[in-house]
ZAFIBA-315480 format. One record per residue (C-alpha): residue number from 1; z, x, y; residue in one letter. Coordinates in steps of 0.1 Angstrom, whole numbers, plus 5000, padded with zeros to 4 digits. Layout:
N
num  pz  px  py  residu
NUM  Z  X  Y  A .
...
***
This chain:
537
num  pz  px  py  residu
1  0476  4061  1376  M .
2  0450  4079  1394  N .
3  0452  4053  1422  N .
4  0490  4055  1426  S .
5  0487  4093  1427  R .
6  0461  4090  1456  N .
7  0483  4066  1474  R .
8  0513  4089  1472  I .
9  0491  4117  1486  T .
10  0478  4098  1514  R .
11  0512  4087  1525  R .
12  0525  4128  1524  R .
13  0495  4137  1542  R .
14  0502  4111  1568  K .
15  0536  4119  1571  R .
16  0530  4156  1575  L .
17  0501  4152  1600  S .
18  0527  4150  1628  E .
19  0546  4179  1613  E .
20  0516  4202  1612  K .
21  0511  4201  1649  N .
22  0543  4215  1656  E .
23  0548  4239  1624  I .
24  0513  4252  1619  T .
25  0506  4283  1641  L .
26  0473  4279  1662  E .
27  0451  4307  1660  P .
28  0458  4320  1695  K .
29  0438  4350  1708  E .
30  0459  4382  1714  L .
31  0464  4391  1751  N .
32  0454  4425  1766  Q .
33  0486  4429  1782  C .
34  0511  4444  1759  L .
35  0543  4425  1777  E .
36  0528  4392  1774  E .
37  0521  4397  1735  N .
38  0556  4411  1732  L .
39  0571  4380  1752  E .
40  0550  4356  1730  E .
41  0561  4371  1697  I .
42  0599  4374  1709  R .
43  0597  4336  1721  G .
44  0582  4324  1688  K .
45  0607  4342  1666  F .
46  0636  4330  1693  G .
47  0646  4366  1698  N .
48  0659  4367  1663  S .
49  0679  4398  1658  S .
50  0660  4409  1626  D .
51  0629  4414  1649  L .
52  0627  4448  1657  I .
53  0605  4459  1686  V .
54  0600  4496  1697  R .
55  0581  4504  1729  V .
56  0568  4538  1733  F .
57  0541  4557  1748  K .
58  0516  4580  1726  M .
59  0487  4607  1733  G .
60  0489  4643  1745  K .
61  0496  4633  1780  P .
62  0511  4602  1775  M .
63  0486  4579  1785  L .
64  0490  4548  1763  H .
65  0519  4524  1761  R .
66  0521  4510  1725  A .
67  0549  4488  1706  A .
68  0556  4489  1669  S .
69  0572  4455  1655  I .
70  0586  4446  1619  Y .
71  0611  4425  1604  I .
72  0645  4445  1593  D .
73  0644  4441  1555  G .
74  0610  4434  1549  L .
75  0593  4466  1560  A .
76  0603  4500  1552  D .
77  0622  4517  1582  K .
78  0618  4552  1573  K .
79  0578  4550  1562  M .
80  0577  4534  1597  T .
81  0593  4561  1616  G .
82  0575  4588  1596  S .
83  0540  4575  1593  F .
84  0538  4554  1626  I .
85  0563  4565  1652  M .
86  0563  4603  1645  E .
87  0524  4604  1641  R .
88  0516  4586  1674  L .
89  0544  4600  1696  M .
90  0539  4636  1687  S .
91  0518  4658  1708  E .
92  0484  4659  1685  I .
93  0454  4668  1703  P .
94  0433  4640  1699  L .
95  0402  4653  1716  M .
96  0392  4671  1747  E .
97  0383  4642  1768  N .
98  0414  4622  1759  E .
99  0415  4607  1796  E .
100  0382  4588  1788  A .
101  0396  4572  1760  L .
102  0400  4533  1764  S .
103  0428  4514  1746  P .
104  0402  4499  1722  E .
105  0389  4533  1714  Q .
106  0424  4544  1711  M .
107  0431  4517  1687  G .
108  0402  4524  1666  N .
109  0410  4561  1663  F .
110  0445  4552  1651  M .
111  0431  4531  1626  K .
112  0402  4557  1612  E .
113  0423  4591  1620  S .
114  0458  4590  1628  L .
115  0477  4566  1605  L .
116  0482  4579  1570  P .
117  0488  4545  1553  I .
118  0469  4532  1523  T .
119  0462  4497  1539  K .
120  0455  4492  1578  V .
121  0441  4456  1589  E .
122  0429  4450  1623  E .
123  0444  4418  1637  I .
124  0426  4394  1663  K .
125  0451  4364  1670  N .
126  0488  4356  1669  L .
127  0484  4333  1636  N .
128  0472  4363  1615  E .
129  0498  4384  1634  L .
130  0527  4361  1624  F .
131  0516  4360  1588  L .
132  0513  4398  1583  L .
133  0546  4404  1600  L .
134  0566  4379  1578  L .
135  0548  4394  1547  A .
136  0565  4428  1556  G .
137  0538  4447  1575  Q .
138  0544  4467  1606  T .
139  0525  4457  1633  I .
140  0513  4483  1660  V .
141  0503  4469  1699  L .
142  0485  4489  1724  V .
143  0486  4481  1760  D .
144  0450  4470  1771  G .
145  0437  4461  1736  W .
146  0435  4426  1726  N .
147  0437  4433  1689  H .
148  0467  4448  1668  A .
149  0470  4469  1637  L .
150  0490  4458  1607  G .
151  0504  4485  1583  C .
152  0512  4479  1548  A .
153  0548  4493  1547  L .
154  0565  4466  1527  E .
155  0599  4471  1513  D .
156  0612  4439  1502  R .
157  0641  4440  1478  E .
158  0632  4428  1444  V .
159  0649  4423  1410  R .
160  0644  4450  1385  S .
161  0626  4441  1352  I .
162  0652  4428  1329  T .
163  0653  4412  1293  E .
164  0640  4376  1290  P .
165  0672  4353  1289  T .
166  0657  4319  1278  S .
167  0628  4333  1255  E .
168  0647  4360  1233  V .
169  0626  4382  1210  S .
170  0640  4405  1181  I .
171  0610  4425  1176  R .
172  0588  4416  1207  G .
173  0588  4437  1241  P .
174  0620  4433  1261  K .
175  0604  4429  1298  D .
176  0604  4397  1317  S .
177  0587  4384  1350  F .
178  0605  4393  1384  T .
179  0603  4374  1417  E .
180  0574  4398  1429  S .
181  0541  4386  1428  L .
182  0526  4421  1425  L .
183  0550  4432  1395  T .
184  0542  4403  1375  N .
185  0506  4407  1378  T .
186  0508  4443  1372  A .
187  0527  4437  1340  M .
188  0499  4416  1327  V .
189  0474  4441  1338  R .
190  0492  4467  1318  A .
191  0486  4447  1288  R .
192  0450  4436  1294  I .
193  0431  4466  1305  K .
194  0400  4448  1313  S .
195  0378  4443  1347  P .
196  0371  4410  1335  S .
197  0407  4400  1343  L .
198  0401  4385  1374  W .
199  0432  4374  1402  L .
200  0425  4352  1431  E .
201  0452  4342  1458  T .
202  0457  4318  1482  M .
203  0485  4306  1506  K .
204  0499  4272  1501  I .
205  0527  4256  1525  G .
206  0524  4251  1560  S .
207  0557  4265  1570  I .
208  0567  4290  1540  T .
209  0527  4301  1535  Q .
210  0538  4311  1500  T .
211  0511  4333  1480  E .
212  0498  4318  1448  V .
213  0477  4335  1425  A .
214  0452  4324  1398  I .
215  0446  4346  1369  M .
216  0424  4345  1342  Y .
217  0396  4364  1320  I .
218  0362  4359  1334  K .
219  0340  4354  1303  G .
220  0366  4335  1282  I .
221  0382  4310  1307  A .
222  0360  4278  1310  S .
223  0344  4277  1345  E .
224  0349  4238  1343  K .
225  0384  4245  1340  L .
226  0385  4269  1368  L .
227  0371  4246  1393  R .
228  0394  4219  1383  E .
229  0423  4243  1388  V .
230  0412  4256  1422  K .
231  0403  4218  1432  D .
232  0439  4206  1425  R .
233  0455  4237  1444  L .
234  0434  4232  1473  N .
235  0444  4195  1476  K .
236  0484  4205  1477  I .
237  0493  4192  1510  D .
238  0532  4204  1517  V .
239  0552  4220  1542  A .
240  0572  4243  1519  E .
241  0567  4262  1482  V .
242  0598  4273  1473  L .
243  0590  4278  1434  G .
244  0565  4273  1410  S .
245  0579  4237  1402  N .
246  0564  4224  1434  T .
247  0530  4235  1421  I .
248  0535  4220  1386  E .
249  0545  4188  1401  E .
250  0515  4186  1421  W .
251  0488  4196  1398  I .
252  0500  4181  1365  T .
253  0480  4152  1352  D .
254  0509  4127  1348  D .
255  0541  4132  1364  F .
256  0556  4100  1351  W .
257  0558  4114  1316  T .
258  0589  4134  1304  P .
259  0569  4154  1281  L .
260  0560  4188  1298  P .
261  0519  4192  1304  T .
262  0522  4228  1317  I .
263  0536  4256  1299  L .
264  0561  4280  1319  V .
265  0573  4312  1306  T .
266  0590  4345  1316  E .
267  0574  4366  1292  R .
268  0543  4390  1301  P .
269  0532  4389  1263  D .
270  0530  4353  1263  V .
271  0511  4350  1295  V .
272  0485  4380  1279  S .
273  0482  4362  1248  G .
274  0474  4327  1265  N .
275  0448  4343  1286  L .
276  0430  4358  1258  L .
277  0426  4324  1244  E .
278  0409  4313  1277  G .
279  0438  4298  1296  R .
280  0446  4301  1332  V .
281  0480  4313  1346  T .
282  0492  4305  1382  I .
283  0517  4329  1397  F .
284  0539  4319  1427  V .
285  0555  4344  1449  D .
286  0592  4346  1445  G .
287  0593  4328  1413  T .
288  0597  4345  1377  P .
289  0582  4317  1355  V .
290  0543  4314  1360  P .
291  0523  4284  1349  L .
292  0500  4285  1319  I .
293  0475  4257  1318  L .
294  0460  4239  1299  P .
295  0491  4232  1275  A .
296  0491  4212  1243  T .
297  0520  4198  1226  F .
298  0522  4222  1197  I .
299  0524  4253  1221  Q .
300  0561  4243  1229  F .
301  0570  4250  1193  F .
302  0553  4284  1190  Q .
303  0575  4314  1201  S .
304  0566  4349  1210  A .
305  0583  4360  1180  E .
306  0559  4345  1158  D .
307  0533  4371  1163  Y .
308  0555  4399  1156  Y .
309  0566  4388  1124  L .
310  0548  4383  1092  T .
311  0528  4351  1088  W .
312  0548  4335  1062  S .
313  0582  4340  1081  I .
314  0564  4326  1114  A .
315  0551  4298  1096  S .
316  0582  4290  1080  F .
317  0603  4292  1113  L .
318  0575  4267  1131  R .
319  0583  4242  1103  I .
320  0618  4245  1112  I .
321  0614  4239  1149  R .
322  0590  4208  1143  V .
323  0616  4194  1118  L .
324  0645  4200  1145  S .
325  0622  4182  1170  F .
326  0623  4150  1147  F .
327  0661  4154  1138  I .
328  0670  4157  1177  T .
329  0649  4127  1186  L .
330  0654  4101  1158  F .
331  0689  4118  1142  G .
332  0714  4095  1162  S .
333  0690  4064  1160  S .
334  0685  4064  1124  L .
335  0722  4066  1120  F .
336  0728  4036  1144  I .
337  0703  4016  1126  A .
338  0712  4023  1092  F .
339  0750  4016  1102  V .
340  0744  3986  1122  S .
341  0717  3968  1105  F .
342  0706  3983  1071  H .
343  0738  3992  1055  P .
344  0720  3981  1021  E .
345  0700  4015  1025  L .
346  0729  4035  1025  I .
347  0742  4050  0991  P .
348  0773  4029  0979  T .
349  0798  4058  0981  P .
350  0785  4074  1014  L .
351  0787  4036  1028  L .
352  0823  4031  1016  I .
353  0833  4065  1035  N .
354  0816  4054  1065  L .
355  0833  4020  1065  A .
356  0868  4037  1058  S .
357  0860  4062  1088  Q .
358  0851  4032  1111  R .
359  0883  4011  1105  E .
360  0902  4009  1137  G .
361  0873  4022  1159  I .
362  0871  3997  1189  P .
363  0836  4004  1200  F .
364  0803  3993  1184  P .
365  0783  4021  1170  V .
366  0758  4025  1199  I .
367  0789  4028  1223  I .
368  0804  4053  1200  E .
369  0770  4072  1201  A .
370  0763  4071  1238  L .
371  0800  4081  1246  L .
372  0796  4112  1220  M .
373  0762  4121  1234  E .
374  0770  4120  1271  F .
375  0801  4139  1263  T .
376  0782  4167  1246  F .
377  0755  4166  1278  E .
378  0785  4172  1302  I .
379  0798  4200  1281  L .
380  0763  4215  1281  R .
381  0758  4212  1318  E .
382  0792  4227  1325  A .
383  0787  4258  1302  G .
384  0754  4264  1321  L .
385  0768  4262  1356  R .
386  0802  4280  1350  M .
387  0803  4318  1349  P .
388  0786  4334  1319  R .
389  0820  4351  1307  Q .
390  0834  4317  1303  V .
391  0807  4292  1300  G .
392  0800  4296  1264  Q .
393  0837  4296  1256  A .
394  0846  4265  1273  V .
395  0814  4243  1257  S .
396  0824  4256  1223  I .
397  0861  4251  1226  V .
398  0855  4218  1245  G .
399  0832  4204  1221  A .
400  0857  4215  1191  L .
401  0891  4200  1209  V .
402  0874  4170  1224  I .
403  0856  4159  1189  G .
404  0885  4166  1170  E .
405  0908  4148  1194  A .
406  0884  4117  1196  A .
407  0885  4115  1157  V .
408  0922  4116  1158  M .
409  0927  4091  1184  A .
410  0905  4066  1167  G .
411  0877  4068  1193  I .
412  0848  4076  1173  V .
413  0842  4085  1137  S .
414  0837  4119  1121  S .
415  0804  4110  1109  A .
416  0792  4103  1145  M .
417  0808  4136  1156  V .
418  0787  4153  1126  I .
419  0756  4134  1136  I .
420  0757  4144  1173  V .
421  0766  4179  1165  A .
422  0736  4182  1143  A .
423  0711  4168  1168  T .
424  0723  4191  1196  A .
425  0723  4222  1173  I .
426  0685  4211  1164  A .
427  0675  4208  1199  S .
428  0685  4247  1205  F .
429  0657  4256  1179  T .
430  0628  4243  1204  I .
431  0618  4277  1220  P .
432  0607  4261  1253  H .
433  0635  4246  1278  Y .
434  0612  4219  1292  S .
435  0603  4203  1258  M .
436  0640  4205  1249  T .
437  0650  4185  1280  D .
438  0624  4160  1272  A .
439  0637  4155  1238  T .
440  0670  4150  1249  R .
441  0659  4126  1272  L .
442  0639  4106  1251  M .
443  0666  4103  1223  R .
444  0685  4079  1244  F .
445  0659  4056  1245  G .
446  0652  4056  1207  M .
447  0691  4049  1205  M .
448  0688  4018  1225  I .
449  0659  4006  1204  L .
450  0677  4013  1171  A .
451  0708  3993  1186  S .
452  0686  3964  1195  L .
453  0664  3961  1164  F .
454  0674  3987  1140  G .
455  0647  4005  1121  L .
456  0621  3982  1136  Y .
457  0633  3993  1169  G .
458  0631  4030  1158  V .
459  0594  4024  1145  G .
460  0583  4006  1176  L .
461  0595  4034  1196  G .
462  0580  4060  1176  A .
463  0546  4041  1178  I .
464  0548  4038  1216  A .
465  0557  4076  1219  L .
466  0528  4085  1197  L .
467  0503  4062  1218  A .
468  0518  4078  1250  H .
469  0514  4113  1237  T .
470  0478  4108  1226  V .
471  0470  4094  1259  S .
472  0480  4124  1278  L .
473  0458  4152  1290  R .
474  0460  4186  1304  S .
475  0435  4195  1326  F .
476  0411  4174  1307  G .
477  0422  4187  1271  I .
478  0440  4160  1250  P .
479  0477  4168  1247  Y .
480  0477  4167  1208  L .
481  0448  4191  1203  T .
482  0439  4205  1177  P .
483  0455  4175  1156  M .
484  0442  4145  1177  A .
485  0412  4154  1179  P .
486  0414  4171  1147  F .
487  0395  4203  1143  N .
488  0396  4221  1113  L .
489  0388  4258  1123  S .
490  0418  4255  1149  D .
491  0444  4248  1125  Q .
492  0447  4286  1117  Q .
493  0473  4289  1143  D .
494  0490  4256  1147  V .
495  0520  4247  1123  I .
496  0510  4276  1100  F .
497  0498  4309  1112  R .
498  0474  4326  1091  L .
499  0473  4364  1088  P .
500  0458  4380  1120  K .
501  0428  4391  1103  K .
502  0419  4355  1098  F .
503  0426  4346  1135  L .
504  0387  4349  1143  T .
505  0384  4321  1167  K .
506  0397  4309  1199  R .
507  0406  4271  1205  P .
508  0372  4257  1208  H .
509  0382  4232  1235  L .
510  0402  4259  1254  I .
511  0377  4288  1256  S .
512  0342  4270  1254  Q .
513  0324  4305  1264  I .
514  0334  4332  1242  N .
515  0349  4316  1211  V .
516  0349  4345  1188  T .
517  0377  4369  1191  R .
518  0369  4399  1174  S .
519  0330  4397  1187  G .
520  0337  4418  1218  L .
521  0359  4443  1198  T .
522  0333  4448  1170  Q .
523  0304  4453  1194  N .
524  0323  4477  1216  S .
525  0337  4495  1185  G .
526  0298  4501  1175  K .
527  0289  4510  1207  T .
528  0316  4538  1210  I .
529  0310  4549  1175  A .
530  0272  4551  1183  K .
531  0279  4569  1216  S .
532  0302  4594  1198  K .
533  0275  4602  1172  G .
534  0248  4607  1198  N .
535  0273  4632  1214  N .
536  0279  4650  1184  N .
537  0241  4654  1178  E .
***
């Protein structure tokens, strides 16, 4: 698998090598002539109408020619006018010997004394200038100076914080991530107020230059895991990164498996909880769903709601989700196997009812099941793609009408409609959509095996699926951890969730440095109490 992955990577790099010569900006130095710099910038952007260039003079006697450049819609025009144009064009007494100021001295004076902006960067080449300009900064050029100033005055329109749509919680917080990287990381920092929460950023994509951030808690996250994550991110060689799914497909351990090996979420509290367990989160600018890794199989059946309910209710709901997974995966295939190959295992009254229902059905059971399953998948997809006001109504009414009409027309039996509906409803109980999709896909394989070999085919498929799942890894962590390999201390928060005062250990394969949850809190509490006692004395 690794050899195949390396061959694909080499082919992609070879394909992109020619493109890089055209799409990668070479580090060309800035010119001292203002007009030549402006001509170079305008030519690179093709004289785009949203590239705003304003040439002006500044100083008490207007000695120096300068220009401000920004992209309309990315930079704040009002702040650019107030903090740059107004400050530089007004007759501010700079110093008595202003005539002796060189363009370089004027640029440094602007950076240190004139521009009341929190972040001002000195730019030395066109590559850096283009990146900051496209990031929303306002660029200031001075005639005669081969450097420029980048002023952080971004004003990109972003979506406001709303309630989660795919991970709904009744008692939990109602905020979800947005497309803004800074907003997302700030929401996590608001929950974990610790200087040990570190953030490292990089840019991936030779054209898009997408900002990608790695967040982890220093002292809890494994150093080996961090090195592996950084190595995989550094090996990504693509021209565009438009979402976290691109990163996910590049860094996943096995991209041939339908099972998800990286957890995605839209909830800040889920990210915070996983960071505190020693996991690493990858944020991608422009995407409201960060990546959490490593991910284990049981994580996809755990919901944020579990930690806002009592331990008994949370454990009960987890059992229901796991049972629903098996119903979704094996429900239709077991029905096909019993009816087609093992009718003697069905109780006689039920068998008589099933036989009477199938009188006049022109198709075998497998064709009947596939017909209904594909119909339901079409209705589900149509409900998602249609406007929200009518999507649910169309999917529900369509399922009822088509199911009843199919039974009345003698195309399918009523028992098949019940089985397909039960498996479909069971799939909705899985909290994470990526695992729901994988289960929906794998059940078709189980149905085909059941139609060929009966219960033996279902058993063969279950054994093959179990062997495949055991072989999976997520950044070196076994996918079925802590069930295989079994670890007794980690069973406190797997299928059953114990009361929180008993959740004293982090997963030992995830966080290999600071495994105890309460150690830091107890020590810090003792230190605070001791300091208060000393102060009272």
